[in-house]
MARLO-529412 format. One record per residue: x, y, z of N, C-alpha, C, CB in turn; residue number from 0. Coordinates in nm, 2 decimals. Glycine has a CB too. Layout:
<tigus>
     n.xx     n.yy     n.zz    ca.xx    ca.yy    ca.zz     c.xx     c.yy     c.zz    cb.xx    cb.yy    cb.zz   pos
        X        Y        Z        X        Y        Z        X        Y        Z        X        Y        Z   NUM
...
</tigus>
This chain:
<tigus>
     n.xx     n.yy     n.zz    ca.xx    ca.yy    ca.zz     c.xx     c.yy     c.zz    cb.xx    cb.yy    cb.zz   pos
    -4.03     4.31     2.43    -3.91     4.37     2.42    -3.83     4.22     2.40    -3.88     4.46     2.56     0
    -3.84     4.11     2.51    -3.77     4.00     2.49    -3.70     3.94     2.38    -3.84     3.93     2.52     1
    -3.76     3.95     2.22    -3.70     3.91     2.09    -3.55     4.00     2.09    -3.82     3.96     1.96     2
    -3.50     4.14     2.15    -3.38     4.16     2.11    -3.26     4.14     2.21    -3.38     4.27     2.07     3
    -3.37     4.11     2.32    -3.25     4.00     2.40    -3.23     3.88     2.41    -3.22     4.00     2.50     4
    -3.14     3.79     2.35    -3.12     3.65     2.38    -3.11     3.59     2.48    -3.04     3.60     2.34     5
    -3.16     3.47     2.53    -3.21     3.45     2.67    -3.07     3.33     2.64    -3.41     3.39     2.70     6
    -3.00     3.33     2.77    -2.90     3.27     2.79    -2.92     3.15     2.90    -2.80     3.37     2.82     7
    -2.87     3.01     2.84    -2.96     2.93     2.88    -2.79     2.82     2.93    -3.09     2.88     2.73     8
    -2.76     2.77     3.09    -2.68     2.76     3.14    -2.69     2.56     3.06    -2.68     2.83     3.29     9
    -2.54     2.57     3.01    -2.50     2.44     2.95    -2.44     2.33     3.08    -2.37     2.47     2.83    10
    -2.57     2.21     3.07    -2.53     2.14     3.19    -2.44     2.05     3.15    -2.64     2.07     3.26    11
    -2.40     2.02     3.06    -2.32     1.93     3.00    -2.15     2.01     2.99    -2.41     1.89     2.84    12
    -2.14     2.11     3.05    -2.02     2.18     3.06    -1.94     2.08     3.16    -2.04     2.33     3.11    13
    -1.80     2.02     3.15    -1.72     2.02     3.25    -1.71     2.10     3.36    -1.64     2.02     3.21    14
    -1.67     2.05     3.49    -1.62     2.20     3.57    -1.47     2.22     3.51    -1.62     2.18     3.77    15
    -1.40     2.32     3.55    -1.25     2.34     3.50    -1.19     2.43     3.58    -1.24     2.40     3.36    16
    -1.07     2.41     3.68    -1.07     2.42     3.76    -0.96     2.54     3.71    -1.07     2.31     3.85    17
    -0.90     2.65     3.82    -0.83     2.75     3.78    -0.72     2.74     3.72    -0.82     2.83     3.85    18
    -0.73     2.78     3.60    -0.66     2.81     3.48    -0.52     2.89     3.46    -0.76     2.87     3.40    19
    -0.41     2.86     3.47    -0.27     2.91     3.42    -0.28     3.01     3.54    -0.25     2.97     3.25    20
    -0.25     2.91     3.63    -0.22     2.99     3.83    -0.06     3.00     3.82    -0.27     2.85     4.01    21
     0.01     2.88     3.75     0.19     2.88     3.75     0.21     3.00     3.67     0.27     2.74     3.66    22
     0.15     3.06     3.53     0.20     3.17     3.48     0.13     3.29     3.53     0.18     3.17     3.34    23
     0.02     3.31     3.63     0.01     3.42     3.67     0.09     3.43     3.78    -0.11     3.44     3.68    24
     0.18     3.39     3.86     0.25     3.36     3.97     0.36     3.41     3.92     0.26     3.21     4.02    25
     0.43     3.38     3.77     0.55     3.43     3.68     0.55     3.57     3.70     0.52     3.39     3.51    26
     0.43     3.61     3.60     0.40     3.76     3.63     0.42     3.83     3.76     0.27     3.78     3.61    27
     0.33     3.75     3.86     0.36     3.83     3.99     0.49     3.86     4.06     0.29     3.78     4.07    28
     0.57     3.77     4.06     0.69     3.76     4.08     0.81     3.89     4.00     0.70     3.62     4.02    29
     0.81     3.82     3.84     0.84     3.95     3.82     0.82     4.09     3.82     0.87     3.94     3.77    30
     0.69     4.11     3.83     0.65     4.23     3.82     0.71     4.31     3.99     0.46     4.22     3.78    31
     0.67     4.22     4.08     0.81     4.21     4.20     0.92     4.27     4.21     0.87     4.08     4.22    32
     0.96     4.19     4.16     1.16     4.16     4.08     1.19     4.33     4.01     1.18     3.98     3.88    33
     1.09     4.37     3.89     1.13     4.49     3.86     1.09     4.60     3.94     1.09     4.51     3.74    34
     0.97     4.59     4.03     0.95     4.68     4.13     1.06     4.75     4.22     0.89     4.62     4.20    35
     1.15     4.57     4.28     1.25     4.63     4.33     1.42     4.71     4.27     1.27     4.53     4.39    36
     1.41     4.63     4.17     1.56     4.69     4.13     1.53     4.81     4.04     1.66     4.57     4.05    37
     1.38     4.86     4.01     1.36     5.04     3.93     1.32     5.14     4.05     1.22     5.05     3.79    38
     1.25     5.05     4.18     1.23     5.16     4.23     1.24     5.17     4.44     1.09     5.18     4.16    39
     1.30     5.04     4.47     1.31     5.05     4.62     1.45     5.06     4.61     1.26     4.94     4.71    40
     1.52     4.97     4.52     1.68     5.00     4.54     1.75     5.11     4.53     1.75     4.94     4.47    41
     1.71     5.20     4.43     1.79     5.32     4.40     1.73     5.44     4.52     1.75     5.37     4.21    42
     1.60     5.42     4.58     1.57     5.50     4.65     1.65     5.45     4.77     1.42     5.51     4.66    43
     1.67     5.33     4.82     1.72     5.32     4.94     1.87     5.38     4.94     1.71     5.17     4.98    44
     1.92     5.32     4.82     2.08     5.35     4.79     2.10     5.51     4.87     2.12     5.37     4.58    45
     1.96     5.60     4.76     2.01     5.77     4.77     1.99     5.79     4.87     1.95     5.89     4.68    46
     1.86     5.71     4.99     1.91     5.77     5.09     2.00     5.75     5.20     1.85     5.79     5.13    47
     2.07     5.61     5.22     2.17     5.57     5.27     2.32     5.67     5.21     2.16     5.40     5.24    48
     2.32     5.73     5.10     2.39     5.86     5.07     2.33     5.97     5.15     2.38     5.90     4.90    49
     2.27     6.01     5.12     2.19     6.12     5.19     2.24     6.14     5.38     2.01     6.07     5.18    50
     2.20     6.06     5.42     2.20     6.02     5.53     2.38     6.01     5.62     2.12     5.88     5.50    51
     2.45     6.00     5.52     2.60     5.98     5.58     2.68     6.12     5.50     2.69     5.79     5.53    52
     2.58     6.13     5.41     2.60     6.33     5.40     2.58     6.40     5.52     2.48     6.43     5.31    53
     2.46     6.39     5.58     2.42     6.52     5.65     2.52     6.41     5.77     2.20     6.57     5.68    54
     2.55     6.30     5.79     2.69     6.27     5.90     2.75     6.33     5.92     2.78     6.19     5.90    55
     2.87     6.37     5.84     2.96     6.38     5.78     2.99     6.55     5.77     2.93     6.31     5.66    56
     2.88     6.62     5.79     2.87     6.76     5.76     3.02     6.84     5.88     2.67     6.80     5.82    57
     3.08     6.92     5.87     3.20     6.95     5.97     3.21     7.10     5.89     3.37     6.82     5.98    58
     3.26     7.15     6.04     3.34     7.30     6.01     3.42     7.34     5.91     3.42     7.34     6.10    59
     3.35     7.43     5.84     3.43     7.46     5.67     3.41     7.35     5.58     3.60     7.48     5.68    60
     3.28     7.29     5.60     3.25     7.24     5.44     3.20     7.31     5.34     3.17     7.13     5.43    61
     3.21     7.34     5.27     3.16     7.42     5.15     3.03     7.33     5.09     3.31     7.45     5.02    62
     2.94     7.38     5.08     2.79     7.34     5.05     2.68     7.41     4.99     2.73     7.31     5.16    63
     2.59     7.31     4.90     2.46     7.40     4.84     2.36     7.31     4.96     2.41     7.37     4.62    64
     2.25     7.42     4.94     2.13     7.36     5.01     2.00     7.37     4.89     2.09     7.46     5.17    65
     1.88     7.31     4.97     1.77     7.22     4.85     1.81     7.41     4.79     1.53     7.13     4.90    66
     1.81     7.48     4.79     1.72     7.64     4.72     1.81     7.69     4.65     1.66     7.77     4.83    67
     1.95     7.62     4.66     2.05     7.65     4.58     2.18     7.76     4.66     1.98     7.71     4.46    68
     2.13     7.80     4.82     2.21     7.87     4.82     2.34     7.81     4.87     2.16     7.96     4.88    69
     2.49     7.87     4.80     2.61     7.78     4.86     2.67     7.85     4.95     2.73     7.74     4.76    70
     2.77     7.82     5.02     2.82     7.84     5.15     2.86     7.77     5.24     2.77     7.89     5.20    71
     2.96     7.83     5.36     3.09     7.74     5.42     3.01     7.72     5.54     3.26     7.82     5.44    72
     3.03     7.61     5.53     2.98     7.62     5.72     3.03     7.64     5.83     2.94     7.52     5.78    73
     2.94     7.72     5.92     3.05     7.80     6.03     3.02     7.70     6.13     3.02     7.99     6.08    74
     2.89     7.67     6.15     2.89     7.61     6.28     2.80     7.48     6.26     2.84     7.72     6.38    75
     2.80     7.36     6.31     2.68     7.23     6.37     2.64     7.21     6.47     2.70     7.10     6.37    76
     2.51     7.20     6.46     2.42     7.13     6.59     2.36     7.03     6.55     2.30     7.20     6.66    77
     2.27     6.94     6.64     2.23     6.83     6.61     2.12     6.84     6.51     2.21     6.76     6.73    78
     2.06     6.95     6.51     1.93     6.94     6.36     2.01     7.08     6.25     1.68     7.02     6.43    79
     2.09     7.16     6.34     2.09     7.28     6.23     2.21     7.30     6.22     2.03     7.42     6.25    80
     2.26     7.40     6.08     2.36     7.43     6.05     2.40     7.56     6.00     2.39     7.35     5.99    81
     2.52     7.61     6.06     2.47     7.82     6.01     2.58     7.77     5.89     2.54     8.04     6.17    82
     2.50     7.85     5.80     2.63     7.89     5.66     2.66     8.02     5.66     2.58     7.87     5.49    83
     2.75     8.07     5.58     2.85     8.17     5.58     2.80     8.16     5.44     3.01     8.16     5.63    84
     2.74     8.27     5.40     2.74     8.29     5.24     2.77     8.44     5.18     2.59     8.23     5.19    85
     2.83     8.50     5.27     2.87     8.65     5.22     2.99     8.68     5.33     2.73     8.78     5.23    86
     3.01     8.76     5.36     3.14     8.80     5.47     3.02     8.90     5.54     3.32     8.89     5.39    87
     3.01     8.83     5.68     2.97     8.90     5.81     2.78     8.85     5.75     3.04     9.13     5.83    88
     2.77     8.74     5.69     2.61     8.69     5.67     2.60     8.57     5.67     2.54     8.72     5.54    89
     2.55     8.56     5.78     2.50     8.41     5.78     2.36     8.34     5.79     2.56     8.36     5.87    90
     2.33     8.23     5.75     2.19     8.22     5.77     2.18     8.08     5.84     2.09     8.24     5.62    91
     2.09     8.03     5.88     2.07     7.89     5.96     1.99     7.81     5.85     1.98     7.91     6.13    92
     2.02     7.65     5.83     1.97     7.60     5.76     1.93     7.47     5.85     2.05     7.60     5.63    93
     1.79     7.38     5.78     1.78     7.24     5.90     1.89     7.18     5.84     1.63     7.11     5.91    94
     1.97     7.04     5.87     2.07     6.98     5.80     2.03     6.91     5.64     2.13     6.88     5.90    95
     1.88     6.84     5.68     1.80     6.80     5.54     1.82     6.91     5.46     1.63     6.79     5.55    96
     1.82     7.04     5.44     1.78     7.10     5.34     1.95     7.13     5.31     1.67     7.22     5.35    97
     2.04     7.07     5.31     2.18     7.04     5.23     2.16     6.91     5.15     2.32     7.01     5.34    98
     2.19     7.00     5.00     2.20     6.88     4.93     2.32     6.78     4.89     2.15     6.91     4.84    99
     2.40     6.91     4.88     2.56     6.84     4.85     2.64     6.92     4.90     2.62     6.82     4.71   100
     2.75     6.80     4.88     2.87     6.91     4.94     2.99     6.96     4.81     2.97     6.82     5.08   101
     3.06     7.04     4.81     3.11     7.10     4.72     3.28     7.10     4.76     3.03     7.26     4.70   102
     3.35     7.10     4.63     3.48     7.07     4.67     3.52     7.20     4.71     3.57     6.99     4.57   103
     3.66     7.17     4.79     3.73     7.27     4.86     3.80     7.42     4.78     3.85     7.18     4.92   104
     3.71     7.53     4.81     3.73     7.65     4.74     3.66     7.69     4.58     3.88     7.64     4.73   105
     3.57     7.63     4.63     3.44     7.63     4.47     3.38     7.73     4.53     3.31     7.46     4.43   106
     3.41     7.78     4.62     3.32     7.94     4.64     3.41     8.05     4.60     3.27     7.98     4.82   107
     3.54     8.03     4.63     3.57     8.16     4.59     3.63     8.16     4.44     3.69     8.23     4.70   108
     3.62     8.04     4.38     3.58     8.06     4.19     3.50     8.10     4.18     3.57     7.96     4.09   109
     3.37     8.10     4.22     3.25     8.15     4.16     3.25     8.31     4.17     3.13     8.09     4.23   110
</tigus>
């Protein structure tokens, strides 16, 4: 069976070669990190900062939309929760983190 597999012999005369292309590999690594920062990390951090500012500036009377698509007017703001008036005499309690966006004043009456 050894006639199907050729024998591999080490070449004793081959010179020892150091690591080749280490500078080129570093360029790819740095380029990858820059692309990762610009396309993933920076926009994510910017969005998190905007969401934190949005939740910190909520106050009574603001018109908001939740992540579930429920639109309402803020009646009460607590530390972790907000109470939304979605219709006459209908109030729902949500976590602040569920608020997705604020609406311009008068949007709910126009709907």
